[in-house]
C-alpha positions, 0 to 999 in steps of 0.5 A, spaced: 550 520 467 543 521 468 543 524 475 536 527 477 535 535 478 535 536 486 529 540 485 525 534 481 527 530 487 524 534 492 518 536 489 516 528 489 511 525 495 510 518 494 505 515 499 500 510 501 493 510 504 493 505 510 486 503 514 482 498 516 476 496 511 470 501 511 474 506 514 473 511 508 480 509 504 477 509 497 473 515 498 479 519 501 483 516 495 478 519 490 477 526 493 485 526 493 485 525 486 479 530 485 483 536 489 489 534 485 485 535 478 486 527 476 479 526 476 473 531 474 467 527 478 467 524 485 461 520 486 459 517 493 462 510 494 458 505 497 461 499 501 456 495 497 459 497 490 452 499 488 454 505 484 460 507 481 467 505 484 473 509 485 478 510 480 483 505 484 478 499 484 478 496 477 477 489 479 470 485 478 471 482 485 472 489 488 466 492 485 462 486 488 464 486 495 466 494 496 473 493 498 480 494 495 484 487 493 489 490 489 494 496 490 493 501 485 498 507 483 495 514 481 499 520 480 497 527 480 500 534 481 498 540 485 502 547 486 508 544 483 508 538 487 508 531 484 504 526 488 504 519 487 499 515 491 499 508 492 492 505 494 493 499 498 488 493 500 485 494 507 482 487 507 486 483 512 488 477 507 492 482 503 497 484 508 502 481 503 501 485 497 500 491 502 507 490 505 510 490 498 507 496 496 509 499 503 516 498 501 515 503 495 513 509 499 516 515 503 510 516 507 503 514 509 496 516 511 493 512 516 485 513 516 481 512 522 473 511 523 471 517 528 466 512 531 471 506 531 478 508 532 484 504 531 482 497 529 486 490 528 488 491 521 490 499 522 494 496 527 497 491 523 499 496 517 502 501 522 507 496 525 509 494 517 510 502 517 514 502 523 519 496 521 521 501 515 520 507 519 515 510 514 512 517 517 505 517 518 499 522 518 493 520 521 486 522 518 480 521 523 475 520 518 467 521 518 467 526 523 460 529 520 457 523 523 456 521 530 463 518 533 467 518 539 470 524 543 476 527 539 480 526 545 479 519 546 481 518 539 487 521 540 489 518 546 488 511 543 493 513 538 498 515 542 497 509 547 496 503 542 501 505 537 506 508 542 507 515 538 507 522 540 501 526 537 500 533 534 493 535 532 493 540 527 485 541 527 479 540 531 472 538 529 466 543 532 461 538 534 459 532 531 453 528 527 447 533 526 451 538 530 457 538 526 459 546 525 466 545 521 473 544 522 478 549 526 485 549 524 489 549 531 495 552 528 493 557 522 486 560 526 482 558 520 475 555 520 472 551 514 464 551 515 459 547 511 456 550 505 449 550 507 446 545 502 443 539 504 449 535 503 453 539 508 459 539 504 465 543 506 464 550 504 469 556 504 475 557 509 475 563 513 482 566 516 480 568 523 484 572 528 483 567 533 478 563 537 476 570 539 474 573 532 467 575 532 466 572 525 466 565 528 459 567 532 456 567 525 458 559 524 458 557 531 453 558 537 455 561 543 455 555 548 458 551 542 464 556 541 465 556 549 466 549 548 471 549 542 475 555 545 476 550 551 477 544 547 482 548 543 486 550 549 486 543 551 488 540 545 494 545 544 497 544 551 496 537 552 499 534 546 506 535 543 507 541 539 508 539 531 515 538 530 516 536 522 523 532 524 520 528 529 514 526 524 519 524 518 523 520 523 517 516 525 516 518 532 510 523 531 504 523 527 500 529 526 492 528 526 487 531 522 480 530 523 475 531 517 470 527 512 472 525 506 465 524 503 464 531 505 470 534 503 472 536 510 480 536 511 482 533 504 485 540 502 488 540 509 491 533 508 494 535 501 497 541 504 500 537 510 503 532 505 506 537 500 509 541 506 511 536 511 512 529 508 519 527 506 521 527 499 524 521 496 528 517 501 534 512 501 532 505 499 535 499 503 539 495 498 546 491 498 552 493 498 549 499 501 543 503 501 541 507 494 541 515 495 536 518 491 541 523 488 546 517 486 548 519 479 545 512 475 538 510 474 536 504 479 529 501 481 526 495 484 519 492 482 514 491 488 508 489 484 506 486 477 499 486 475 496 482 469 490 484 465 488 491 468 485 492 461 483 485 460 481 486 452 489 487 451 491 482 456 496 486 458 502 485 464 505 491 468 510 491 472 510 497 477 517 500 478 519 505 484 525 509 481 530 509 487 536 514 483 538 517 477 533 521 472 530 515 468 528 517 460 524 513 456 528 508 451 533 507 457 536 500 457 536 497 464 540 491 467 536 486 471 540 484 476 538 477 478 539 475 471 544 479 468 539 481 462 539 488 459 532 490 458 530 496 453 524 500 456 521 503 450 514 504 453 514 506 460 507 508 463 505 513 468 498 512 471 493 518 472 487 515 476 485 510 470 488 514 465 495 512 462 500 516 458 507 515 456 513 517 461 518 520 457 522 521 464 521 520 471 525 521 477 526 518 484 520 517 488 516 516 481 512 509 480 512 507 472 509 501 469 513 497 465 509 493 460 512 486 459 511 478 458 513 475 464 520 477 464 520 482 470 518 479 477 516 482 484 523 483 487 527 485 481 532 490 481 533 494 475 540 498 474 543 503 469 550 500 467 555 495 471 552 496 478 550 490 482 545 493 486 540 489 490 534 492 493 532 488 499 526 488 504 521 485 498 520 478 500 515 472 499 511 470 505 510 463 507 503 461 505 498 460 510 493 456 506 495 450 501 490 448 496 490 444 490 486 447 484 480 442 481 479 444 474 472 444 471 474 442 464 480 438 463 481 440 456 483 447 459 489 445 463 494 449 459 490 455 460 490 454 467 497 453 468 498 460 464 493 463 469 496 460 475 503 462 473 501 469 471 498 470 478 504 467 481 508 472 478 504 478 481 504 475 488 497 473 488 499 466 489 505 462 490 506 455 486 509 449 489 511 443 485 512 437 489 518 432 488 513 426 488 506 427 484 505 432 478 499 436 481 501 443 483 499 446 489 497 453 490 499 457 496 496 463 499 496 468 505 489 469 506 482 466 504 480 472 500 486 471 495 483 464 494 476 468 492 480 473 488 484 467 484 477 463 482 474 470 480 480 472 476 480 465 473 473 465 470 473 473 468 480 473 465 482 466 463 475 463 462 477 457 466 472 454 471 475 452 477 475 450 484 479 448 490 480 441 493 484 440 500 491 439 500 495 434 504 499 439 507 498 445 511 504 450 511 510 451 507 517 453 509 523 454 505 529 450 507 537 451 506 543 449 510 550 451 510 552 444 509 550 442 502 550 435 504 546 436 510 540 439 505 541 434 500 540 428 505 534 432 508 531 432 501 532 425 500 529 423 506 523 427 506 522 427 498 514 426 499 514 433 503 519 437 499 517 441 493 520 447 489 517 454 488 517 457 481 525 459 482 527 452 483 528 453 491 527 447 495 520 448 500 518 443 506 511 442 506 508 440 513 502 437 514 500 441 520 504 446 525 506 440 530 510 436 524 513 443 522 515 444 529 518 437 530 522 437 524 525 444 525 527 441 532 530 435 530 533 437 523 538 442 527 543 443 520 537 445 516 534 452 516 527 453 515 524 460 513 517 463 513 520 469 508 524 469 502 527 474 498 529 473 491 536 473 490 
């Protein structure tokens, strides 16, 4: 038995940061690592990537375009709490990878630009969190710049997301008149440090909004306005209830500026104090509790070539139960194969170290060479636990790959297989013809594919149109009905990497027509690995 100590479980906070592109997620990630001691230098992160990128953005295309296109894992400790931060792509084309990452977290931080409010991708990611009842802390960023009225921003969150809201702090002024942040619950004031950068200075404990020391920071007319707004904020919105927050029914709201360090420490403290410890994970035959005695976990991400010099491949595993120890042998449920995990890795920003032990909520990296795949369940002993909710999604774009140098066909096949294992692309092998078809969820994934083919595999390639527009996995209760359908439509049938049959449609009309005609066949847009 290797049951984890309850205190070790309760000291874990595994969370993701979700946002629309350019809301400041990468900067906030960097500052969380800085405050947690995981990095010792925090430089300004500019959208165009003109200077040093944040620690979580390591891929070349990310540095060029100033966006995060992979999900990184970073661990840091603060005041006895271990934080596992999963940085997710903000770009709309990467909702698939983001969805898988959100299966591995217990809570999320939603970053909103104070000038723009809730944007399309923010709402989409929020809905993914809602599907899994993931509790959310809202961080309204860039309050040191000109932005929208704080009440309007909070009302928008409440109305668009159908959530109760509870502001925990309040911005005093905006833009050039920004004076600092007032803690609504603890009566503390954080003022700029007085330098040209206007970064956060000391936080002063006050007796309340009538404390005469506030006049040292806020002019009299603005102080009266703050007192009025604070009274309205406390009286007009829900009182913060940790249980409602953990149930996903209420979001605490923090204002701040990640770039200038305002509100970052308060955010870490809120995560430590209120965010849930590791929660039960959905699985068959039943959900797995973190205090279950045997080790279990699931692979939610595979990343190749994080260090191109070593051609490494890392499978990211969320520990769901038990006390994991280095050298343990875990069984891959899908294949029955027993795997000795001798070199598990913890990630501290870009640094790595061997993980001698890990507890529920922790994310470990397992070096492997194509053995582990997204969706795999790993268990200790004879348990047949299959973690659920980590699907493949039907691609929205299908392309054939056009190879620049025909002599590199073997390298191309290796690269495509590698990236299919990561979930960057999907590979379909038509029953008629030998040319593999690449499927992706969004256009940016095609750019990532071409960029990585050149940078990591030295393969120059492009794309050419595929005769097909979309794909659906097919199944039937009656095997004979499925065989008849496949035999009748061989020109439109392919297999995925697991050998599962896939119907390729030329357009949405053909897909709809075929679905209506073939009542005995089930067409699905998602598929979980058995």
